[in-house]
N, C-alpha and C positions, 0 to 999 in steps of 0.2 A: 870675338874671334873664337872659332871652335874648329877642331878637327876629330873626326870620328872614323873608325875603321869598322867596317862589316864583313861578315864571311857568309851570310846566307842569303838565299833568294828572297825570302820574304823582307828581311832587312833592307835588301837592295830596293825593293818595290817602294817601301816607305820612304826611303832616302830620295827617290825620284819625286814623289809627292811633295816632299818638304822642299826640294830645291827648285821645283816649278812654281811652287807658291811664292816664292821670293822674287820672281822675275818681274821687272819694272820697265827695262830697256831692251834687253836682248837675250835671246837664247841661241847658243851654238851647240849643235850635237854632231859627233862623229862617232859612228857605229857600223857594224857589220851590215844589219839590215833592219833595224828596229823592232825585230821581233821580241827581243827580251826586255825591251824598254816599254812596250805596251802603251804607245801614245793613244791609242784606240779608245782608251778607257774614257768615259764621259767626263770625269773630273779633270783629266789631264787635257782633253780637248778644250774644256772651259777655261782652264788656266791659261792655255796658249791663245785661246780667243780673246780673252781679257787683255793679255799682253799686245796681240797684234791690232786690237781695236785702238789702243792707247798710243802707239808709237807710229811715226811716219815712215821710216826707212829701217831696213835691216833688222826687223824685229826677230825673225827666225831664219837661221841658216842650218841646213842639215847636209852633211857630207856622208855618203854611204858607199861602202864596197859593193853592195848588192841591192839595187833598188827594186828588184822583183817582187818582193812581198808588199812594199808600198803600193806599187802599181796594181797588185793583184788582190790583196787581201785588207786593204785598210781605207775603206770608203769614206768614213768620219774624217780622217786626216787629209785625205785627198780634197773633199769637199772645203775643210778649212783653208788648205793651201790654195785653191781656186779662189775663194772669196778673198783672200789676203794676198794675192800673187803680187801686188804692189810693194809689199814689204816682207816677203818671205821668198826663200829660194832652197832648192833641193838640187843636188848633183851627186852623180855616180862617180867615184874616184877611178883613175885609171889603174891599169895592171900592175904599174910600178909600185903601187901601194898595197897589194894584195898581201904582202907579208906582216902588215901592222896587225896586231892581235888585241890591242886596247880599245877602249871606249870611254868617251867624255861628254858630259853635259857642262856647259860653261854658261854662267849666268851673270850678266852685267858686270862682267870682269872683276867680281868679287867673291862669287860662289862657284863652286865646281863639284861635281860628282865623277869620280875617276874610277873606271873598273878596269883592273890590271890586265885581264885576259878574257877574251871573248867566250870562253867556255866555262868561266867561273864567276862566282858571285863576289868574290873578294874585292872590296873597292874602299875608297875613302871619300868621305863627305867634308868639304871645306866650306866654312861659312865665315863671311867677312876676312878672308885670307887674300887680298890683293896681291901682295908680294909673292906668295907660293902659286898663285893661279897664272901670273904672267907668263911663265915658260909655257904652260898648257895653251895659253891664248896665242902666243906666238906660234907654236906647233900647229893649232888648228888653222891659223892664218896661211901657213907654209902648205898645209893640205889643201885649203882651198884655193889657193893660188896656183897649185899645181896642175889645176884643171881637171876635167872630166867631162862628162855627159850630163848636160842640164836635164833635169827630170821634170816633164811637164805633167800637170794633172788634168789638163783639159783633153777632150777628145776632139780630134780634127774631123771635119766632115764635109760634105758638099753643101 
């Protein structure tokens, strides 16, 4: 069991790598637009691919306030989501959630990386802290259940 507080962007990036490396069953992400999480990095795509190849359902769920950057500037992540569309999902949250300023990455209901404000690096990394993570998991589930616009990574054509 471990709790760490970080205050710089480089520390936040290292914490993302640490938490993604722990994923065995599921990763849930709630974020503004994924821009500061940098899921496009090859090592992060590889970690997510390893997870998605090993699980059957609900391996990756991403709720975004703005899906534009994913749709326009993240081809590696789009390709991964297309390949594993049977066990991954992305949705853009509705306007009713636009006031939320935090970000979270939840892994296997026992690990979490919580950034307190979308404009600041200040965050906490929780490892093997299932009791402390449960309120964040319930919150993510409420955000997800609140609905939104499903984000598709495939291009429709004739």
